[in-house]
C-alpha positions, 0 to 999 in steps of 0.5 A, spaced: 230 538 750 226 540 756 221 542 752 219 541 744 223 545 739 221 552 738 222 557 732 224 565 733 222 571 729 227 569 723 224 561 723 231 559 726 230 552 730 231 553 737 231 548 743 231 550 750 236 546 753 242 542 750 246 537 754 252 535 750 260 535 750 264 540 748 268 536 743 262 533 739 258 540 739 265 543 736 264 537 731 256 538 730 257 545 729 262 545 723 260 539 719 252 541 719 255 549 718 250 550 724 251 557 726 251 559 733 246 565 734 245 566 742 248 562 748 245 563 755 246 560 761 252 556 760 254 552 766 262 554 765 267 548 766 271 547 771 277 549 767 278 555 765 282 555 760 279 549 756 272 554 757 276 560 753 279 555 748 272 552 746 269 559 746 274 561 742 273 555 737 266 557 737 267 564 735 272 560 729 266 556 727 262 563 727 267 566 722 267 560 718 275 559 720 274 553 724 277 546 722 275 540 726 280 536 729 280 528 727 277 523 732 282 520 737 286 514 733 283 508 735 286 503 739 285 495 740 278 495 739 278 488 737 274 483 741 275 476 741 268 472 739 265 467 743 268 461 739 272 456 742 279 459 740 277 466 739 277 470 732 284 470 728 287 476 730 291 480 724 295 486 723 288 489 721 286 488 728 290 494 731 291 501 728 295 503 723 299 508 727 300 503 733 302 498 728 307 503 725 309 505 732 310 497 734 314 497 727 319 502 729 320 499 736 321 492 733 327 494 728 334 496 731 338 496 724 336 500 717 332 495 712 338 493 707 336 497 701 340 496 694 341 502 690 336 499 684 330 499 689 330 507 689 326 510 684 326 517 683 320 518 679 320 526 678 325 531 678 327 537 676 332 536 670 335 543 670 337 541 677 345 537 677 344 534 684 347 527 685 348 522 690 352 523 696 356 517 699 358 521 706 355 525 710 361 530 710 359 532 702 353 536 704 353 543 708 352 540 715 355 543 721 360 540 725 356 539 731 350 536 727 356 531 724 358 529 731 351 528 733 350 523 727 357 520 728 355 519 736 349 516 734 353 510 729 351 513 723 357 514 719 355 514 712 348 515 709 343 509 707 341 509 700 335 513 700 339 518 704 344 518 699 339 519 694 334 524 698 339 529 702 341 533 697 335 535 695 333 537 702 340 540 704 344 546 701 342 552 696 338 547 692 332 544 697 326 542 693 319 539 695 319 532 696 315 526 696 317 519 698 315 512 699 319 508 703 318 502 708 319 502 715 327 501 717 330 505 711 333 511 715 326 515 712 326 519 719 333 521 720 333 523 713 328 529 714 331 530 721 337 532 718 334 536 713 330 539 719 336 540 723 340 543 718 335 549 717 335 552 724 337 558 726 338 557 733 339 565 734 332 565 733 327 563 738 321 561 734 318 554 731 322 554 724 321 547 722 314 543 723 313 535 723 306 532 723 305 525 725 299 520 727 300 519 734 303 522 741 307 516 741 310 516 734 311 524 735 315 523 742 319 517 738 321 522 732 322 528 737 327 523 742 331 521 735 332 528 733 334 530 741 339 524 740 342 527 733 342 535 735 345 533 742 352 537 740 348 543 738 348 549 743 341 552 744 337 548 739 331 545 742 325 540 740 319 541 743 312 537 742 305 539 740 301 534 743 295 534 748 297 536 754 304 538 752 306 545 755 311 548 751 316 554 752 313 560 749 314 568 749 310 574 752 305 573 746 305 566 746 308 564 741 312 557 742 320 558 742 322 551 740 326 551 734 323 544 731 316 542 733 313 534 732 306 534 733 299 530 732 294 533 727 289 536 732 294 539 737 298 542 731 292 544 727 289 548 734 296 552 735 297 554 727 290 557 728 292 561 734 285 560 737 287 556 743 293 558 749 299 557 744 301 559 738 306 557 732 309 564 728 307 561 721 312 567 718 317 564 721 316 556 718 322 554 713 320 546 713 313 542 714 313 534 714 308 530 714 310 523 716 306 517 715 301 521 711 298 514 709 296 512 716 293 520 717 289 519 711 285 514 715 283 519 720 277 524 719 278 531 718 286 530 716 285 532 709 281 538 711 286 540 717 292 538 712 290 542 707 288 548 711 295 548 715 299 548 708 295 554 705 297 558 711 304 556 710 309 562 708 311 561 700 318 559 701 316 554 706 319 546 704 314 541 704 315 534 705 311 528 705 313 521 707 308 514 706 309 507 707 304 506 701 304 509 694 297 508 692 292 513 688 289 516 694 296 518 697 299 520 691 293 525 689 293 528 696 300 529 696 300 532 689 294 536 691 298 540 697 305 539 694 307 543 689 313 541 683 316 535 688 321 530 687 318 524 688 322 518 691 320 510 692 324 505 695 321 498 693 319 493 699 325 488 699 323 481 699 325 476 705 329 470 702 327 463 704 334 460 702 337 460 709 331 458 713 329 450 713 322 449 714 318 443 716 310 442 718 308 437 724 301 434 723 298 435 730 290 435 730 289 438 737 293 443 742 295 438 746 298 434 741 301 441 738 304 442 746 306 435 746 310 435 740 313 443 742 316 439 748 319 434 744 322 440 740 325 443 746 328 437 748 331 435 742 336 441 741 338 447 743 334 453 742 337 460 743 330 464 743 324 462 739 317 466 737 311 462 737 305 465 733 298 464 735 292 465 731 288 468 736 290 472 744 285 467 747 290 461 744 297 465 746 294 466 753 293 459 754 300 457 751 303 462 755 300 459 762 302 452 760 309 454 758 310 458 764 307 452 769 312 447 766 318 452 767 319 456 760 321 463 760 316 466 756 312 472 755 306 474 750 305 480 746 298 482 743 293 487 741 290 488 748 296 490 751 297 498 751 303 501 747 308 502 754 306 495 755 309 492 748 315 496 749 317 493 755 316 486 752 319 487 746 325 490 750 326 485 755 325 479 749 331 483 745 335 483 752 334 476 753 330 477 759 326 471 757 327 465 751 320 465 747 315 470 745 308 468 744 305 473 740 299 474 734 301 477 728 303 484 731 310 481 731 310 478 724 314 484 721 321 488 723 323 485 729 331 484 728 333 479 734 339 476 733 338 470 737 332 468 735 333 461 731 326 458 731 319 460 729 313 456 731 307 457 727 302 455 732 297 456 726 298 457 719 296 465 718 290 466 714 287 472 710 280 475 710 277 469 705 281 463 709 286 462 704 293 462 707 297 469 708 303 468 704 306 475 705 304 474 713 307 467 712 314 469 710 315 475 714 313 470 721 319 465 719 323 471 716 324 472 724 329 466 724 333 468 719 336 475 721 342 478 718 344 472 714 344 467 719 341 460 718 334 459 721 328 454 723 321 454 722 316 449 724 308 449 722 303 445 726 298 443 721 291 439 722 289 435 716 284 440 714 291 444 713 294 441 708 291 444 702 294 450 706 300 448 706 300 446 698 298 453 697 305 455 701 309 450 697 306 453 690 306 460 692 313 460 693 315 454 689 318 450 695 317 443 698 315 443 706 317 436 708 314 433 714 318 433 720 320 426 723 323 424 728 329 423 724 329 429 721 328 433 728 335 429 731 339 432 726 337 439 727 
């Protein structure tokens, strides 16, 4: 304020001047229920379209119809502290949404799921539906079947066998499903959406909401591959800075839209430049609901969207977790759902040889690493470090010694990570140095060695057994034998004991004799 606060005749607080970012202003007004009374001497923004959108949202606040968009998803904000080795980087050091996207990049094959791993928690007992063993058993048109086959999908995954009969055909149901990455979940709801579209109607008929732009783009790309032989079908994006194909009334013409919460909410409200004709919607999908629940405003946005859907719109919600908060939210917006749960498969240790090497310092560890590389042929290897600083140090040293290595950590942006993962999968380099970012989902068959430069720890300082299991599992993919070597100082011996007790195994010392036999 350039002057002290004053009040007008109705005792409303008045300030002479406020300088504030528009998005921040919208949040303040909406969250504190402040009604904008008079706006004078406003400095118009450079972008006229943004200005009009801003004014429309102010009017929505005035009418009580405004739902504030969630703040941008956080990126990698973790910074190493000023300790000699930095702070241990865990999977929690990047946003859940980014972690989900990385898991999708890492995995190229479906997780093997047994039928006994799929629980049908709630269904309509009068519904005679049963599982299917072939896509041809479903009411899927020939062009879509051709697209599925072209992608290498010849038979449904276990989750698809159970879920698709509830999503396609005359007996469609609402659904809540919990499944880990790699079970065929994305293909499941894309198949359902594509089977519902009437190509002759240039309206958005199926809408999917994902946590981030990257995930939305990835889902859309998979959908486009699947729909490549369906003439005239269009899949669009409802994300920031996207310009969709619209009709004369600014209604989006894409048959299927994949978008992020803020943009989807704005287009559904119709207060901005683009609009979704809600009356044409047949299906609404919430993907990665557990991740989106971490973001401010998501619950409010989701409920508002669902409340404005047509009564016969089919609702699907997918989540990687099945905790009480997710279930309560799902049940609050989805009436009479069929519910599926896919239990997480446990990796086995039977085909992975495990050893430890006593090494009190980084220099000693590096010397032993050189011995390992000089003793037997290593196809491709992954080395897990505790911190980025440690990983960078190791990358520089191995590169100087002539090894083809690259590093993958949280300080790379999403596209840089995607490039590194793609190059490693193509064997452009042999050693991937990483933090816990890569502990799950990477399926590179040539990896036959995993090295824990340091053992993974949880927040209490104990060994993180689940992360350890996923780390060493990178070397035993698809039933092949693998080798896991753990560097450990004298202070780490209790941690090794914890691992042995937890998994009921013995991790022997890697002697020169054992090394020569590998």
